[in-house]
C-alpha positions as CSV (number, residue, x, y, z in Angstrom):
1,M,107.4,108.4,126.5
2,L,105.9,105.0,126.7
3,A,105.5,104.7,123.0
4,A,109.2,105.5,122.6
5,L,110.2,102.8,125.1
6,V,108.0,100.2,123.4
7,A,109.5,101.1,120.0
8,L,113.0,100.5,121.4
9,A,112.0,97.2,123.0
10,V,110.4,96.0,119.8
11,G,113.5,96.9,117.8
12,S,115.7,95.2,120.3
13,E,113.6,92.1,120.2
14,L,113.9,92.0,116.4
15,V,117.7,92.2,116.6
16,I,117.8,89.4,119.3
17,A,115.4,87.2,117.3
18,H,117.3,87.6,114.0
19,P,120.9,88.4,114.9
20,T,122.2,87.6,111.4
21,G,119.4,89.3,109.5
22,H,119.9,92.4,107.5
23,G,118.7,95.8,108.8
24,S,115.6,97.4,107.4
25,I,114.0,100.8,107.5
26,A,111.5,99.6,110.1
27,L,114.4,98.3,112.3
28,A,116.3,101.6,112.0
29,L,113.2,103.6,112.9
30,L,112.5,101.4,115.9
31,L,116.1,101.3,117.3
32,L,116.9,105.0,116.6
33,G,113.5,106.6,116.5
34,G,112.4,105.1,119.9
35,P,115.3,106.8,121.8
36,A,114.9,110.0,119.7
37,L,111.2,110.2,120.6
38,Y,111.9,109.5,124.3
39,L,114.6,112.2,124.4
40,T,112.3,114.7,122.6
41,T,109.4,114.1,124.9
42,T,111.6,114.3,128.1
43,A,113.2,117.5,126.7
44,W,109.8,119.0,126.2
45,F,108.8,117.9,129.8
46,F,112.0,119.3,131.4
47,G,111.8,122.4,129.4
48,T,108.3,123.3,130.4
49,T,108.5,122.2,134.0
50,A,112.0,122.5,135.4
51,G,113.6,124.5,132.6
52,G,116.8,122.4,132.7
53,A,118.7,119.9,130.6
54,W,116.4,120.2,127.6
55,K,118.9,121.4,125.1
56,E,121.1,118.4,125.6
57,R,118.2,116.0,125.1
58,L,117.1,117.8,121.9
59,L,120.7,117.7,120.6
60,T,121.0,114.0,121.3
61,A,117.5,113.3,119.7
62,A,118.6,115.2,116.6
63,T,121.8,113.2,116.4
64,L,119.8,110.0,116.6
65,A,117.5,111.2,113.9
66,V,120.4,112.0,111.6
67,T,122.0,108.6,112.3
68,G,118.7,106.9,111.5
69,V,118.4,108.7,108.2
70,A,122.1,107.9,107.3
71,H,121.5,104.2,108.2
72,V,118.5,104.1,105.9
73,L,120.3,105.8,103.0
74,V,123.4,103.5,103.4
75,D,121.1,100.4,103.5
76,W,119.3,101.7,100.4
77,L,122.5,102.3,98.5
78,L,123.9,98.9,99.3
79,K,120.7,97.1,98.2
80,G,120.4,99.3,95.0
């Protein structure tokens, strides 16, 4: 979970440091992959310990993963 929070923090810092810069694959992975990793690990934790609220977290993590892939593809198409 800590790695996910660090990834989100690094991505946020990159956006703050370069607000007019173009997005990149690394930035998309940091901003969307961090929360997706966090939600996946908490879904696993709640699924194995408490048995509750894990499906919602996995669905949200999957949505973030799809959004990240879409962002990378759009960025690739616009540059190409």
